[in-house]
N, C-alpha and C positions, 0 to 999 in steps of 0.2 A: 641518543642517541636513535637512528632513526630507524625504526623497526623489518625486521626482515619479512617478506611475504609471506613465509613458513609462521613468526610471531605473531602477526597484524588476521591474519586470518584464524589461526589456533586463538587470541585473542577475543574476537566475535564470536564463534562458538561458544566462550568460556562462557560469555556475558550471555547469551542468547538460553542458553541450559538451564541458566539460574532461574528461567524463570517456571519452570516446571510447577505443575504445579499438585501438590502432595497428593496418593493418590487416595488416601480418607475421608480429601472434601472434593474430587473428582466422581467417586462413588457413589457418595450421596445423592446424587443427582444423573440426570436420563441424557439431556442437552448439551452435546461438546461449549467451554465456554469461548473457545476460539474462532468460531461462523457464528456473525451479525444476520438478522433477517433481510432477505434478498429486496423486500422492498426500501432498506434504505441504501443499498446501493443505487438501485433504480432511482431515484428519489435525487441521489449526487448527480447522473449522470444527465436525470434532469432539467437539471438549473444551472451546469454548464452548457449541453447542448442552448438552451434558452437566451442564456448571457452568458457566452464563451470572459474567461477570466482568468490571471492568476502565470505566475513567471514561469511554466511548466508550462500551460500553454502557449505563454509566445514563442516560446524558443524554439517549440516542434511547430508550431505554426509557421517561423521564420524559416526552417529548415526546408519546407514544403514550397520554394518561391522556386524554379518550377515546381504544381504537383505534382506527387509521386505515392507511391504505397507506403503503405503505415500498418506496423507489428505490434501490434499491444500484449505484454506478458503479463497472466496479472490481471487480464481485463475485466471480470470483474460484470459492471454493467455498460461500462464503456463509458466512463465519466470523464479519461485520457485521452479516450481515439477520437469520440463522434463529434466530440465538438470541431474536430478538426476535418469535419466531411467535405468541404466547398472546396479546400483542396487537395481531399485524397482520391487517388484514384482506384484503388484497392486496399480494403482490411483484411487484417489477417489476424484474429482474439484470438488467444489463449488462454487458457483455465483449467483449476480442476473438477469445475461446478455448473456441468450442465443445465443446469436452468438459470446461471449466472447468464449464457450466452445466448438462452433463448430469451430473456431477457435484452441484450445486447442486440441480438437482430430483430426483436421487433418494433423498439428505438431507430433500429438505424432506415427501417423498411419507409418512411415518411419520408427520411432524407434523401435516398436514392441512390444510398451506398450498396454496394458489392459486399458481402461480408463472407467471409472464410470463416472457418472455426474450427479450432482443435483442442478435443478434453485431453486435459492432461497436464503433470506436472513441469514446470522448465528446470532445469531441458533437457531431461528426459526426452522429451516429444520430440527436440530442437533440428534432430534429422528430419522430420516431419513439417518442417516447416518450412517455408519458403524464405529469403532473403527482402528484407525489403529498403526501401531510403531510407524511415527515421520508425527507428522502434520509437516506444513509449513503455514504460513502467509503474508504473505507480501505486506507492505505499504496499510493497509485496518486500522491502527486502529484508523488513526485524521477523519476516516468515519463512527466512533462508540460512538455514547453518551452515551448507556452502556456498559463500558467497563468491567466492573466487571463481568457481565453476558458471555459477549463475550470471554475474556482469562478462565473462569471455563470453560467455554463449552468446548474450547481445549484444554485447561487438562484435562481434562475427555475421551476425545477423544483420547490421545496418549495415548502409552503404555510403548513407549522410551523418548522421548525428544520433546516439542516442542521448533520451530527455527520464531521467529519475527524479521523483519528487518521494518524500517522504516527512517523517517528523521531526525535527531538529531530535527528541528525547525519545526513547521506547510509547511508544502511544499507549501501553494500558499501564505506564508509570502514573497515567492522571487516575488511575484509580489503590493505590496506593492505598490512602489513607482509607477506604472502603473494606480493604483486606484487613489491615491493623482494625474497626471498628465493628466487623462482622465475623470474625475468621480468628483473631489476633493473629495476624502471620507476616512478617514482615518481607515486603516485597524487593525485588533492585530497582535498579535504577538506568542502566544502564543495555542495551549499546549506546550510542545516541548516530546521528547522520554525518560525524567527524571520524568517529570509529570507522564508518563504512568509507567514505570513503579515504582512510586510512586504505583499506584492502585493498581499492581501485587503486592507488598507488603503486603500491609493493609490488605491483603484475602490472607495472608501465601502461598503466589507463593514464588518463592524464585529465580529472575532470574539474572542470570548471565547479564554484560551490554559490548557490546564493541563497540565502536565508532572507522568509519574507513572509506575513502574516495574512491568510485566508478572511476575503469578508465573510462574517457569521452571517449563520446563515443557522436558523431550527432545524434537525437534523430528527426532530421525530413530529406527528403531524399530534399528539398529544403527550402526557407526562406518563398514561398508563404502560403509553410503548418503552418508550425509556426508559420505565422502573420494569417493564418485563426483560428487553434490555440487556440491562446493568445483572442485574437479577443471575442472568444467564451468566452471563462471564465470571460474576462472583461464586458461581456455583452453589448457589442458595435455593432452599424450597421459596413457596411460597407463600408459605406460612409466616414468612420473616419480614414480607408487604413494609408492613409498618416501620419497621425499624433499619429498612432500607430508605424509606420516602422520608425520614428524619434524616439519617445521616444523609441523603442528599440535598435535603434542602436547609443543612449545616453546611456542604459546598457550597453553596448558592446557585445551587439549579432552580431556577425560574419556571415553574408548572407551564405561566401560560405561555413561554417562549424556551422548552424540552431543548437545549442545547443537547449533542453528544458528549461525552467526553473521550477525548480530551479537551479540555476548555477551548472554546471556538476563538482565541486570542494567543495560542499556542502555536509556537513558531513551527516552518514549512521550510524546508530544505528542495533546491533541487539543484541537480548534478548532472550537467550535459559534458559532453565531448565528441567532437568532429572524428570520425573514426580517419585512421592513423591508416597510410598505404601499405604500412606493415604487417603481417600477422603479427598477431600476440597468441604464449599458451603458458601453458600455468608453470612453466621453466620460467617465464619471465622475471627478473627483479628489481 
């Protein structure tokens, strides 16, 4: 039997809540395990600007004919939106990090793209954000407990199309073997992209879904940087670098080509839908 809207949302929220890290582990380190270095996001954006690719890019680009405005929610350094610059009349970028938005603005300048930035969390800042022809949102859903309000606000800000990209499974599940080795801690597996799609469908949205694999590219210029980022994600002190190095090598990480985790061959899912003429509400089922 199909889950009700409330059931789909509650399942999503509960699955995300299971990812909470025990306080005994987080209290031992100063850095947040949930924040990646800005350089990682910048390199992803630069690669996409240089050679735009991927199903998400294709679906967004197709909706920008004729050219139109773009809203990038959870924009990071602009990997989702800056590759669309040639067909973008104006870009609005929303992110909680001022430093990320500064990086995006710098990358946009050589493209001749006019950018308006909004610092804050979506959908709390949605009322201050203009409607756009195309809304893009890449790799943000797994950070959003209230996916209903988040997605409906995306929908409400699009004239033509919404394009969402996320990994098929929770991106941090690739680190589960390391959590077991380094902390003897079992980690959850869900939620999944299909669970996200179920929340959207339960609220009256009609997302199309396409699973695909992104061309593998090393995420870090050196193994040392990958090691540092993984250490931060696992809430480890630098004194355990030797153990972590051994564990990474056992997982198959190549020090000469330091791919990020999750592994580069993990599936990516694009969810996209064209805007319906009627408005949706949180009461739609």
